[in-house]
LUMKEVO-831805 format. One record per residue: residue number from 0; residue in three letters; x, y, z of N, C-alpha, C in turn. Coordinates in steps of 0.2 Angstrom, whole numbers. Layout:
<NUM "ALA" <X Y Z> <X Y Z> <X Y Z>>;
...
END
This chain:
<0 "MET" <-128 -153 82> <-122 -155 79> <-120 -162 82>>;
<1 "VAL" <-119 -166 77> <-118 -173 78> <-110 -175 78>>;
<2 "GLY" <-107 -177 83> <-100 -179 83> <-98 -185 79>>;
<3 "PRO" <-92 -187 79> <-90 -193 75> <-92 -199 78>>;
<4 "TYR" <-93 -199 85> <-95 -205 88> <-103 -205 90>>;
<5 "GLY" <-107 -201 87> <-114 -201 88> <-116 -196 94>>;
<6 "ASP" <-112 -193 97> <-114 -188 102> <-116 -182 99>>;
<7 "TRP" <-121 -179 102> <-124 -173 99> <-125 -167 103>>;
<8 "LEU" <-125 -161 101> <-126 -155 105> <-132 -151 101>>;
<9 "ARG" <-136 -148 105> <-141 -143 101> <-139 -136 103>>;
<10 "PHE" <-140 -132 97> <-139 -125 98> <-145 -121 95>>;
<11 "PRO" <-149 -119 100> <-156 -116 98> <-155 -109 95>>;
<12 "TYR" <-158 -107 90> <-159 -100 88> <-166 -98 88>>;
<13 "ASN" <-168 -95 94> <-175 -94 95> <-178 -88 92>>;
<14 "ASP" <-174 -83 89> <-176 -77 86> <-178 -79 79>>;
<15 "THR" <-185 -80 78> <-188 -82 72> <-187 -77 66>>;
<16 "SER" <-185 -71 68> <-184 -66 62> <-178 -67 59>>;
<17 "ASP" <-173 -71 62> <-167 -72 59> <-167 -78 54>>;
<18 "GLN" <-164 -78 48> <-163 -84 44> <-156 -87 45>>;
<19 "VAL" <-156 -93 47> <-149 -96 49> <-147 -100 42>>;
<20 "TYR" <-140 -98 41> <-137 -102 36> <-130 -105 38>>;
<21 "LEU" <-129 -111 36> <-124 -115 38> <-119 -116 33>>;
<22 "VAL" <-113 -113 34> <-107 -113 29> <-102 -118 31>>;
<23 "PRO" <-101 -124 27> <-95 -128 29> <-88 -125 28>>;
<24 "GLU" <-84 -126 33> <-77 -123 33> <-72 -129 34>>;
<25 "ALA" <-66 -128 32> <-61 -133 33> <-60 -136 40>>;
<26 "ASP" <-61 -131 45> <-60 -133 52> <-66 -132 56>>;
<27 "GLY" <-72 -132 53> <-78 -130 57> <-84 -129 53>>;
<28 "CYS" <-89 -125 56> <-95 -123 52> <-96 -116 54>>;
<29 "ARG" <-97 -112 49> <-99 -105 50> <-107 -104 50>>;
<30 "VAL" <-109 -101 56> <-116 -100 56> <-118 -93 55>>;
<31 "VAL" <-122 -91 50> <-123 -84 48> <-130 -83 49>>;
<32 "THR" <-132 -78 52> <-139 -75 53> <-139 -68 51>>;
<33 "GLU" <-145 -65 51> <-145 -58 49> <-142 -53 54>>;
<34 "SER" <-140 -55 60> <-137 -51 65> <-130 -52 67>>;
<35 "ARG" <-128 -58 66> <-121 -60 68> <-118 -66 64>>;
<36 "VAL" <-112 -67 65> <-108 -73 62> <-105 -77 68>>;
<37 "GLU" <-106 -83 68> <-103 -87 73> <-99 -93 70>>;
<38 "MET" <-93 -95 73> <-89 -101 71> <-91 -107 76>>;
<39 "LEU" <-93 -112 73> <-94 -118 77> <-89 -123 75>>;
<40 "GLN" <-85 -125 80> <-79 -130 78> <-77 -134 85>>;
<41 "ARG" <-74 -139 83> <-72 -144 89> <-66 -140 93>>;
<42 "VAL" <-66 -141 99> <-61 -138 103> <-54 -141 101>>;
<43 "PRO" <-49 -136 99> <-43 -139 97> <-40 -143 102>>;
<44 "PRO" <-36 -148 100> <-33 -152 105> <-28 -148 110>>;
<45 "ALA" <-24 -144 107> <-20 -140 112> <-24 -136 117>>;
<46 "THR" <-29 -133 115> <-33 -129 120> <-36 -134 125>>;
<47 "ALA" <-39 -140 123> <-42 -144 127> <-37 -147 133>>;
<48 "LEU" <-31 -148 131> <-26 -151 135> <-24 -145 141>>;
<49 "ILE" <-24 -139 139> <-22 -134 143> <-28 -132 148>>;
<50 "LEU" <-34 -130 145> <-39 -127 149> <-44 -132 152>>;
<51 "ARG" <-43 -138 151> <-48 -143 154> <-47 -143 162>>;
<52 "MET" <-52 -144 166> <-51 -144 173> <-47 -150 175>>;
<53 "GLY" <-42 -148 180> <-38 -153 183> <-32 -156 178>>;
<54 "SER" <-31 -152 173> <-26 -154 168> <-19 -154 171>>;
<55 "ILE" <-15 -159 170> <-8 -159 173> <-3 -159 167>>;
<56 "GLU" <-5 -157 161> <-1 -157 155> <4 -151 157>>;
<57 "PRO" <10 -152 154> <16 -147 155> <13 -140 153>>;
<58 "ALA" <9 -139 148> <7 -132 146> <2 -130 151>>;
<59 "ALA" <-2 -134 154> <-7 -132 159> <-3 -129 165>>;
<60 "ILE" <2 -133 167> <6 -131 173> <10 -125 172>>;
<61 "LEU" <12 -124 166> <16 -117 164> <11 -112 164>>;
<62 "LEU" <5 -113 162> <-1 -107 162> <-2 -106 170>>;
<63 "ASP" <-3 -111 174> <-4 -109 181> <2 -106 184>>;
<64 "ALA" <8 -108 182> <14 -104 185> <14 -97 183>>;
<65 "ALA" <12 -96 177> <12 -89 174> <7 -85 178>>;
<66 "ASP" <1 -88 179> <-4 -84 182> <-2 -83 189>>;
<67 "ALA" <1 -87 192> <3 -86 199> <9 -81 200>>;
<68 "PHE" <13 -81 195> <18 -76 195> <16 -69 194>>;
<69 "TYR" <11 -68 189> <9 -62 188> <4 -59 193>>;
<70 "SER" <2 -64 198> <-3 -62 203> <1 -57 208>>;
<71 "LYS" <8 -57 208> <12 -53 212> <11 -55 220>>;
<72 "SER" <10 -61 221> <9 -63 228> <16 -67 230>>;
<73 "THR" <19 -65 235> <25 -69 237> <25 -76 237>>;
<74 "VAL" <19 -79 240> <19 -86 241> <18 -89 234>>;
<75 "THR" <13 -86 230> <12 -89 223> <18 -88 218>>;
<76 "VAL" <22 -83 219> <28 -82 215> <33 -88 217>>;
<77 "LEU" <33 -90 223> <38 -95 225> <35 -102 222>>;
<78 "ASN" <29 -103 222> <26 -109 220> <27 -109 212>>;
<79 "SER" <26 -104 209> <27 -104 202> <34 -106 200>>;
<80 "ASP" <39 -103 203> <46 -105 202> <47 -112 203>>;
<81 "GLU" <44 -115 208> <45 -122 209> <42 -126 204>>;
<82 "MET" <36 -124 201> <33 -128 196> <37 -128 190>>;
<83 "VAL" <39 -122 188> <43 -121 182> <50 -125 182>>;
<84 "GLN" <53 -124 188> <59 -128 190> <59 -135 188>>;
<85 "GLY" <53 -138 191> <52 -145 189> <51 -147 182>>;
<86 "MET" <48 -142 178> <48 -143 171> <54 -143 167>>;
<87 "VAL" <59 -138 170> <65 -138 167> <69 -144 168>>;
<88 "GLU" <69 -147 174> <72 -153 176> <70 -159 172>>;
<89 "GLN" <63 -159 170> <60 -164 166> <61 -163 159>>;
<90 "GLY" <63 -157 157> <64 -156 149> <58 -155 146>>;
<91 "THR" <53 -153 149> <46 -152 146> <44 -145 145>>;
<92 "LEU" <49 -140 146> <47 -133 146> <46 -131 139>>;
<93 "ASN" <50 -133 134> <50 -130 127> <43 -133 124>>;
<94 "ALA" <41 -139 126> <35 -142 123> <29 -138 126>>;
<95 "ALA" <29 -136 132> <24 -132 136> <24 -125 132>>;
<96 "ILE" <29 -122 131> <29 -115 128> <26 -116 121>>;
<97 "THR" <28 -121 117> <25 -121 110> <17 -123 111>>;
<98 "SER" <15 -127 116> <8 -128 116> <4 -122 118>>;
<99 "CYS" <7 -118 122> <3 -112 125> <2 -107 119>>;
<100 "PHE" <7 -105 115> <6 -101 110> <2 -104 104>>;
<101 "GLU" <2 -110 103> <-2 -113 98> <-9 -113 100>>;
<102 "ALA" <-10 -114 107> <-17 -113 109> <-20 -106 108>>;
<103 "ALA" <-15 -101 109> <-17 -94 109> <-20 -93 101>>;
<104 "THR" <-16 -96 96> <-18 -94 90> <-25 -97 88>>;
<105 "ASN" <-28 -102 92> <-34 -105 90> <-40 -101 94>>;
<106 "GLU" <-38 -96 98> <-43 -93 102> <-46 -87 99>>;
<107 "PHE" <-52 -85 100> <-55 -79 97> <-55 -74 103>>;
<108 "ASP" <-56 -76 109> <-56 -71 115> <-49 -68 116>>;
<109 "ILE" <-48 -61 115> <-42 -58 116> <-39 -59 123>>;
<110 "PHE" <-43 -59 128> <-41 -59 135> <-37 -66 136>>;
<111 "THR" <-40 -71 133> <-37 -78 133> <-31 -79 129>>;
<112 "GLN" <-31 -75 123> <-25 -75 119> <-19 -72 123>>;
<113 "LYS" <-20 -66 126> <-15 -63 130> <-13 -67 136>>;
<114 "ARG" <-17 -71 139> <-16 -75 145> <-11 -81 143>>;
<115 "LEU" <-13 -84 137> <-8 -89 135> <-2 -87 132>>;
<116 "LEU" <-2 -81 128> <5 -79 126> <9 -76 132>>;
<117 "ARG" <6 -74 137> <10 -71 143> <13 -78 146>>;
<118 "ALA" <10 -83 146> <12 -89 149> <18 -92 145>>;
<119 "ALA" <18 -91 138> <23 -94 134> <29 -89 135>>;
<120 "SER" <28 -82 135> <33 -78 136> <37 -79 143>>;
<121 "PHE" <33 -80 148> <35 -82 154> <40 -88 154>>;
<122 "GLY" <38 -93 151> <42 -99 150> <48 -98 146>>;
<123 "MET" <48 -94 141> <54 -92 137> <59 -89 142>>;
<124 "HIS" <56 -84 146> <61 -80 150> <64 -85 155>>;
<125 "ILE" <60 -90 158> <63 -95 163> <68 -99 159>>;
<126 "SER" <67 -101 153> <72 -105 149> <78 -101 148>>;
<127 "ASP" <78 -95 147> <84 -91 146> <88 -91 153>>;
<128 "LYS" <85 -90 158> <88 -89 165> <91 -96 167>>;
<129 "LYS" <88 -102 165> <90 -108 167> <95 -111 163>>;
<130 "GLN" <99 -107 159> <104 -110 154> <109 -114 158>>;
<131 "VAL" <112 -119 154> <117 -123 157> <124 -121 154>>;
<132 "ASN" <129 -123 158> <136 -121 156> <138 -124 149>>;
<133 "GLU" <136 -130 148> <139 -134 142> <136 -132 136>>;
<134 "GLU" <130 -129 136> <126 -127 130> <123 -120 131>>;
<135 "ARG" <124 -115 127> <121 -109 128> <113 -110 126>>;
<136 "MET" <109 -107 131> <102 -107 129> <99 -100 127>>;
<137 "ILE" <97 -100 121> <93 -94 119> <86 -94 121>>;
<138 "VAL" <83 -88 122> <76 -89 125> <72 -94 121>>;
<139 "GLY" <69 -98 124> <64 -103 121> <68 -110 120>>;
<140 "GLY" <74 -110 120> <78 -116 119> <85 -115 116>>;
<141 "SER" <89 -121 116> <95 -120 113> <95 -119 106>>;
<142 "THR" <100 -116 103> <101 -114 96> <107 -116 93>>;
<143 "THR" <108 -120 88> <114 -121 85> <114 -120 78>>;
<144 "ILE" <119 -120 74> <119 -118 67> <115 -123 63>>;
<145 "SER" <116 -130 65> <112 -135 62> <105 -134 62>>;
<146 "GLU" <102 -132 68> <95 -131 69> <93 -125 65>>;
<147 "ALA" <96 -120 64> <94 -114 60> <95 -116 53>>;
<148 "GLU" <100 -120 51> <100 -122 44> <94 -126 42>>;
<149 "GLN" <91 -130 47> <85 -134 45> <79 -130 43>>;
<150 "ASP" <79 -123 46> <74 -119 44> <75 -115 38>>;
<151 "GLY" <81 -116 34> <82 -113 28> <85 -106 29>>;
<152 "GLU" <89 -105 34> <92 -98 35> <99 -99 33>>;
<153 "ASP" <102 -93 31> <109 -92 30> <113 -91 36>>;
<154 "CYS" <116 -95 39> <119 -94 45> <127 -95 45>>;
<155 "GLU" <130 -94 39> <137 -95 38> <141 -90 42>>;
<156 "ASN" <139 -84 42> <143 -79 46> <140 -77 52>>;
<157 "GLN" <136 -81 55> <132 -78 61> <134 -82 67>>;
<158 "ASP" <134 -79 73> <136 -82 79> <131 -87 81>>;
<159 "PRO" <132 -93 82> <126 -98 84> <123 -96 91>>;
<160 "TYR" <127 -92 95> <124 -90 102> <120 -84 101>>;
<161 "SER" <120 -81 96> <116 -74 95> <109 -75 91>>;
<162 "LEU" <108 -82 89> <102 -83 85> <96 -84 90>>;
<163 "PRO" <90 -82 89> <84 -84 93> <83 -91 91>>;
<164 "SER" <80 -95 95> <78 -102 94> <72 -103 90>>;
<165 "ARG" <71 -109 87> <66 -110 83> <59 -109 87>>;
<166 "VAL" <59 -110 93> <53 -109 97> <52 -102 97>>;
<167 "THR" <57 -98 98> <56 -90 99> <54 -87 92>>;
<168 "ARG" <56 -90 87> <54 -87 80> <47 -89 79>>;
<169 "ARG" <45 -95 81> <38 -97 79> <33 -93 84>>;
<170 "PHE" <36 -91 90> <32 -87 95> <30 -80 92>>;
<171 "VAL" <36 -77 89> <35 -71 86> <31 -71 80>>;
<172 "GLU" <32 -75 76> <28 -76 69> <21 -77 71>>;
<173 "ASN" <19 -81 75> <12 -83 77> <9 -77 80>>;
<174 "SER" <13 -73 84> <10 -67 88> <8 -62 83>>;
<175 "ARG" <12 -61 78> <11 -56 73> <5 -58 69>>;
<176 "LYS" <4 -64 67> <-1 -67 63> <-8 -66 67>>;
<177 "LEU" <-7 -67 74> <-13 -67 78> <-15 -60 79>>;
<178 "ARG" <-11 -55 79> <-13 -48 79> <-16 -46 73>>;
<179 "VAL" <-14 -48 67> <-18 -47 61> <-25 -50 61>>;
<180 "LEU" <-25 -56 63> <-32 -59 63> <-37 -56 68>>;
<181 "ASN" <-34 -53 73> <-39 -49 78> <-41 -43 74>>;
<182 "ALA" <-37 -40 70> <-39 -34 66> <-44 -36 61>>;
<183 "LEU" <-43 -42 58> <-48 -44 53> <-55 -46 56>>;
<184 "ARG" <-55 -48 62> <-61 -50 65> <-65 -44 68>>;
<185 "HIS" <-62 -38 68> <-65 -32 71> <-72 -32 68>>;
<186 "PRO" <-77 -30 71> <-84 -29 68> <-84 -24 62>>;
<187 "LEU" <-79 -19 62> <-79 -14 57> <-76 -17 50>>;
<188 "VAL" <-73 -23 51> <-70 -26 45> <-74 -33 44>>;
<189 "GLY" <-75 -37 49> <-80 -42 48> <-77 -48 44>>;
<190 "VAL" <-70 -49 44> <-68 -55 41> <-66 -60 46>>;
<191 "VAL" <-71 -65 48> <-70 -69 53> <-66 -75 51>>;
<192 "MET" <-60 -76 53> <-56 -81 50> <-52 -84 56>>;
<193 "THR" <-51 -91 55> <-48 -95 60> <-40 -95 58>>;
<194 "PHE" <-36 -97 63> <-29 -97 61> <-27 -103 56>>;
<195 "PRO" <-30 -109 56> <-29 -114 51> <-31 -111 44>>;
<196 "GLN" <-37 -107 44> <-39 -104 38> <-34 -99 35>>;
<197 "TRP" <-31 -95 40> <-26 -90 38> <-20 -94 35>>;
<198 "GLN" <-18 -100 38> <-12 -104 36> <-14 -107 29>>;
<199 "SER" <-20 -108 27> <-22 -111 21> <-22 -106 15>>;
<200 "ILE" <-25 -100 17> <-25 -95 12> <-19 -91 11>>;
<201 "GLY" <-15 -90 17> <-9 -86 16> <-10 -78 17>>;
<202 "ALA" <-5 -75 19> <-6 -68 19> <-7 -64 13>>;
<203 "ILE" <-4 -67 7> <-6 -64 1> <-13 -65 -1>>;
<204 "GLY" <-16 -70 0> <-23 -71 -1> <-27 -67 3>>;
<205 "VAL" <-25 -66 9> <-29 -61 13> <-29 -54 11>>;
<206 "VAL" <-23 -52 8> <-22 -45 5> <-27 -44 -1>>;
<207 "GLY" <-27 -50 -5> <-31 -49 -11> <-38 -49 -9>>;
<208 "ARG" <-40 -52 -4> <-48 -52 -2> <-49 -45 1>>;
<209 "LEU" <-45 -42 5> <-46 -35 7> <-46 -30 2>>;
<210 "VAL" <-42 -31 -3> <-43 -26 -9> <-49 -27 -13>>;
<211 "ALA" <-51 -33 -14> <-58 -35 -17> <-64 -32 -13>>;
<212 "MET" <-63 -32 -6> <-68 -29 -2> <-67 -21 -1>>;
<213 "ASN" <-63 -18 -5> <-62 -11 -5> <-59 -9 2>>;
<214 "ARG" <-55 -12 4> <-51 -10 11> <-44 -10 10>>;
<215 "PRO" <-42 -6 5> <-34 -5 3> <-30 -3 9>>;
<216 "GLU" <-33 2 14> <-29 4 19> <-27 -1 24>>;
<217 "LEU" <-31 -6 25> <-29 -12 30> <-25 -16 26>>;
<218 "ALA" <-26 -17 20> <-22 -22 16> <-14 -19 16>>;
<219 "THR" <-14 -13 15> <-7 -9 15> <-4 -10 21>>;
<220 "SER" <-8 -9 27> <-5 -10 34> <-2 -17 35>>;
<221 "ILE" <-6 -22 33> <-4 -29 34> <2 -30 30>>;
<222 "CYS" <3 -28 24> <9 -29 20> <15 -26 23>>;
<223 "ASP" <14 -20 26> <20 -17 29> <22 -21 35>>;
<224 "TYR" <17 -23 39> <18 -26 46> <21 -33 45>>;
<225 "LEU" <19 -36 40> <21 -43 39> <27 -43 34>>;
<226 "ALA" <29 -37 32> <35 -37 27> <34 -42 21>>;
<227 "LEU" <28 -41 18> <27 -46 12> <31 -44 6>>;
<228 "PRO" <32 -48 1> <36 -46 -5> <34 -39 -8>>;
<229 "LYS" <39 -36 -11> <38 -29 -13> <33 -28 -18>>;
<230 "SER" <32 -34 -22> <26 -33 -27> <20 -33 -24>>;
<231 "ILE" <19 -37 -19> <12 -37 -15> <11 -30 -12>>;
<232 "GLN" <16 -27 -9> <16 -21 -6> <14 -16 -11>>;
<233 "LEU" <17 -16 -17> <15 -11 -22> <8 -12 -25>>;
<234 "PHE" <6 -18 -25> <-1 -20 -27> <-6 -17 -22>>;
<235 "ALA" <-5 -17 -16> <-9 -14 -11> <-9 -7 -11>>;
<236 "ARG" <-3 -4 -12> <-3 3 -12> <-6 6 -18>>;
<237 "ALA" <-5 3 -24> <-9 5 -30> <-17 5 -29>>;
<238 "SER" <-19 0 -25> <-26 0 -23> <-28 5 -19>>;
<239 "LYS" <-24 7 -14> <-25 12 -10> <-25 19 -13>>;
<240 "ALA" <-20 20 -18> <-20 26 -22> <-26 26 -26>>;
<241 "SER" <-29 21 -29> <-35 21 -33> <-41 23 -29>>;
<242 "SER" <-41 21 -23> <-47 23 -18> <-46 30 -17>>;
<243 "PHE" <-40 32 -16> <-39 40 -14> <-41 44 -20>>;
<244 "VAL" <-40 42 -26> <-42 46 -32> <-50 46 -32>>;
<245 "GLU" <-53 40 -31> <-60 40 -32> <-63 44 -26>>;
<246 "GLN" <-61 44 -20> <-63 48 -15> <-63 56 -16>>;
<247 "LYS" <-57 58 -19> <-56 65 -21> <-60 67 -26>>;
<248 "ALA" <-62 62 -31> <-66 64 -36> <-73 65 -34>>;
<249 "GLN" <-75 61 -29> <-82 62 -27> <-83 67 -22>>;
<250 "ALA" <-78 69 -18> <-78 75 -13> <-78 81 -17>>;
<251 "ASP" <-81 86 -13> <-81 93 -16> <-76 97 -13>>;
<252 "GLU" <-70 96 -15> <-64 99 -12> <-61 104 -17>>;
<253 "HIS" <-63 104 -23> <-60 108 -28> <-53 107 -29>>;
<254 "LEU" <-50 101 -29> <-43 100 -30> <-42 99 -38>>;
<255 "SER" <-36 102 -40> <-34 101 -47> <-32 94 -48>>;
<256 "ASP" <-31 92 -55> <-29 86 -57> <-22 85 -54>>;
<257 "SER" <-18 90 -54> <-11 89 -52> <-10 88 -45>>;
<258 "GLU" <-15 91 -41> <-14 89 -34> <-17 82 -32>>;
<259 "ILE" <-22 80 -36> <-24 73 -35> <-19 68 -37>>;
<260 "ALA" <-16 69 -43> <-11 65 -45> <-5 65 -40>>;
<261 "GLN" <-3 70 -37> <3 71 -33> <1 66 -27>>;
<262 "GLY" <-5 67 -24> <-7 63 -18> <-6 55 -20>>;
<263 "ALA" <-9 53 -26> <-8 46 -28> <-1 44 -29>>;
<264 "ILE" <3 48 -31> <10 47 -32> <14 46 -25>>;
<265 "MET" <12 50 -20> <15 49 -14> <13 43 -10>>;
<266 "ILE" <7 40 -12> <5 34 -9> <8 28 -12>>;
<267 "ILE" <9 29 -19> <13 23 -22> <20 23 -20>>;
<268 "THR" <23 28 -20> <30 29 -19> <32 29 -11>>;
<269 "LYS" <27 30 -7> <28 31 0> <33 36 2>>;
<270 "GLU" <34 41 -2> <38 47 -1> <35 53 -3>>;
<271 "VAL" <37 59 -1> <35 66 -3> <38 68 -9>>;
<272 "VAL" <34 69 -14> <37 71 -21> <36 79 -21>>;
<273 "SER" <41 82 -23> <41 89 -22> <37 93 -27>>;
<274 "SER" <36 90 -33> <32 93 -38> <26 88 -40>>;
<275 "ALA" <21 91 -43> <15 87 -45> <17 80 -48>>;
<276 "VAL" <20 81 -53> <22 75 -57> <30 75 -59>>;
<277 "SER" <34 71 -56> <41 71 -57> <43 65 -61>>;
<278 "PRO" <46 66 -66> <49 60 -70> <53 55 -66>>;
<279 "GLY" <57 58 -61> <61 54 -57> <57 49 -53>>;
<280 "ALA" <51 51 -52> <47 46 -47> <45 40 -51>>;
<281 "SER" <45 40 -57> <43 34 -61> <49 29 -62>>;
<282 "ALA" <50 24 -58> <55 19 -58> <52 12 -60>>;
<283 "SER" <57 8 -62> <55 1 -64> <52 -3 -58>>;
<284 "MET" <53 -1 -52> <50 -4 -46> <43 -2 -45>>;
<285 "PHE" <40 3 -49> <33 4 -48> <30 2 -54>>;
<286 "ARG" <32 -2 -58> <29 -4 -65> <22 -7 -63>>;
<287 "GLY" <17 -4 -67> <10 -6 -67> <6 -3 -62>>;
<288 "ALA" <9 1 -57> <5 4 -52> <2 10 -55>>;
<289 "TYR" <5 14 -58> <3 20 -61> <-3 19 -66>>;
<290 "ALA" <-2 14 -70> <-8 12 -75> <-14 9 -71>>;
<291 "THR" <-13 6 -65> <-19 4 -61> <-23 9 -59>>;
<292 "VAL" <-19 14 -56> <-22 20 -53> <-26 24 -59>>;
<293 "ALA" <-22 25 -65> <-25 28 -70> <-32 25 -73>>;
<294 "LEU" <-32 19 -73> <-39 16 -74> <-44 18 -70>>;
<295 "ALA" <-42 18 -63> <-47 20 -58> <-49 28 -59>>;
<296 "ALA" <-44 32 -61> <-46 39 -63> <-50 40 -69>>;
<297 "ASN" <-49 36 -74> <-54 36 -80> <-61 34 -78>>;
<298 "LYS" <-62 29 -73> <-68 27 -71> <-72 32 -68>>;
<299 "VAL" <-69 37 -64> <-72 42 -60> <-72 49 -64>>;
<300 "ASN" <-71 49 -71> <-71 55 -75> <-65 60 -73>>;
<301 "LYS" <-59 57 -72> <-53 61 -71> <-48 59 -76>>;
<302 "PRO" <-49 61 -82> <-44 59 -87> <-38 63 -87>>;
<303 "GLY" <-38 69 -84> <-32 73 -83> <-27 70 -78>>;
<304 "VAL" <-30 67 -72> <-26 63 -67> <-23 57 -71>>;
<305 "ALA" <-27 54 -75> <-25 47 -78> <-19 49 -83>>;
<306 "ASN" <-19 54 -86> <-14 56 -91> <-7 58 -87>>;
<307 "LEU" <-8 61 -82> <-2 63 -78> <1 57 -75>>;
<308 "LEU" <-3 52 -73> <0 46 -70> <3 42 -75>>;
<309 "LEU" <0 42 -81> <3 37 -86> <9 40 -89>>;
<310 "MET" <11 46 -88> <17 49 -90> <23 46 -86>>;
<311 "LEU" <21 43 -80> <26 40 -76> <27 32 -77>>;
<312 "GLU" <22 30 -81> <21 22 -81> <27 20 -86>>;
<313 "SER" <31 15 -84> <36 12 -88> <35 6 -91>>;
<314 "SER" <29 3 -89> <27 -4 -92> <22 -3 -98>>;
<315 "VAL" <25 -5 -104> <21 -4 -110> <15 -8 -110>>;
<316 "ALA" <15 -14 -107> <10 -19 -107> <4 -17 -102>>;
<317 "ASP" <6 -12 -97> <0 -9 -93> <-2 -3 -96>>;
<318 "LYS" <3 1 -99> <1 8 -101> <-4 8 -107>>;
<319 "VAL" <-3 4 -112> <-7 4 -118> <-14 2 -116>>;
<320 "PRO" <-16 -3 -112> <-23 -4 -111> <-26 2 -107>>;
<321 "ALA" <-22 5 -103> <-25 11 -99> <-26 17 -104>>;
<322 "LEU" <-22 18 -109> <-23 23 -114> <-29 21 -118>>;
<323 "ILE" <-30 15 -120> <-36 13 -123> <-42 14 -119>>;
<324 "ALA" <-42 12 -113> <-48 13 -109> <-50 21 -108>>;
<325 "GLY" <-45 25 -108> <-46 32 -108> <-48 36 -114>>;
<326 "GLY" <-48 32 -120> <-50 34 -126> <-44 38 -130>>;
<327 "SER" <-38 37 -127> <-32 40 -131> <-29 34 -136>>;
<328 "TYR" <-32 33 -141> <-30 28 -146> <-24 30 -149>>;
<329 "ALA" <-23 36 -151> <-17 38 -155> <-11 37 -151>>;
<330 "ASP" <-12 39 -144> <-6 38 -140> <-4 31 -138>>;
<331 "ALA" <-10 27 -138> <-9 20 -137> <-5 17 -143>>;
<332 "ILE" <-7 19 -149> <-3 16 -155> <4 18 -155>>;
<333 "ALA" <5 25 -153> <12 27 -153> <16 24 -148>>;
<334 "VAL" <14 22 -142> <17 19 -137> <19 12 -139>>;
<335 "ALA" <14 8 -142> <15 1 -144> <20 1 -150>>;
<336 "THR" <19 6 -154> <24 6 -160> <31 7 -158>>;
<337 "THR" <32 12 -154> <39 13 -151> <42 7 -148>>;
<338 "ALA" <38 4 -144> <40 -2 -140> <42 -7 -145>>;
<339 "ARG" <38 -8 -150> <39 -14 -155> <46 -12 -159>>;
<340 "TYR" <47 -6 -160> <53 -4 -164> <59 -5 -160>>;
<341 "GLU" <58 -3 -153> <64 -4 -149> <66 -11 -148>>;
<342 "LEU" <60 -15 -147> <62 -22 -146> <65 -26 -153>>;
<343 "THR" <63 -23 -158> <65 -26 -165> <73 -24 -166>>;
<344 "TYR" <75 -18 -164> <81 -16 -165> <86 -16 -159>>;
<345 "ALA" <84 -19 -154> <88 -19 -148> <94 -24 -149>>;
END
């Protein structure tokens, strides 16, 4: 690997049985072999400032102070308090907190992630304790109405002293994203993604990739955990219901079409439906989901399940193609004609 100034590093791959492929990425290079995937990238600036030997950056001092505090030694706890007190007086504590959790997002090692996040949390706790009288300090820094308005929040009827600071909100958001990234990087999932790549693709793009990889359970969990838009959550649940129908069709469990359809409905609506197919379960908020699952049911030779689900579908644009895919041409014509008639005379 050759750097921008001519410096180079050699990374040997001695196992001749492996074929090595280099895939360029936005923030590094992905090295793919027959047995593993590695990310080769320049050390992020925030990480270099904190973890390099002898660093006197505020974030490095905060990390040392947090390590000393959690060592539970009386002497080191006193030293950590002195270090942080100096940062509070110099006004560098908030910058150190931000650098610590930003460095954590760039780490792949979970132990290092926890260490950096613990340091940021420790700094926010000290910031709350060291509040001054003339301005209330919420964990992570002071918060005013104007600051929250800059983030696009509706603060008209909110107490400015009850709002978390911008630093605190970023800490929570990045921690949640980092938890999702760790789940994606698990060997059983195998989506090796860096934080900048996540920021570029977005949570919705990641959910789409997981659905394409036939991992709707994880996609649904991420949608719920990150509170994504309802349409994206419905898309993920419909994919999970489709996978459920396919699994039940392949398994030798002797389930009736009504029981399989009920299970799919429960996944889509996220609630227990008393009967196998209830007209009340079909609402405008589930438009398109039943047709999606019906298409999957037709592919695995379950036309009965598809018909039961299509009875609940309220979107004509989705229902007609699903009926055609199942060979119900007369029903498709009837649905399309009725919709056309209602549109004409509405």
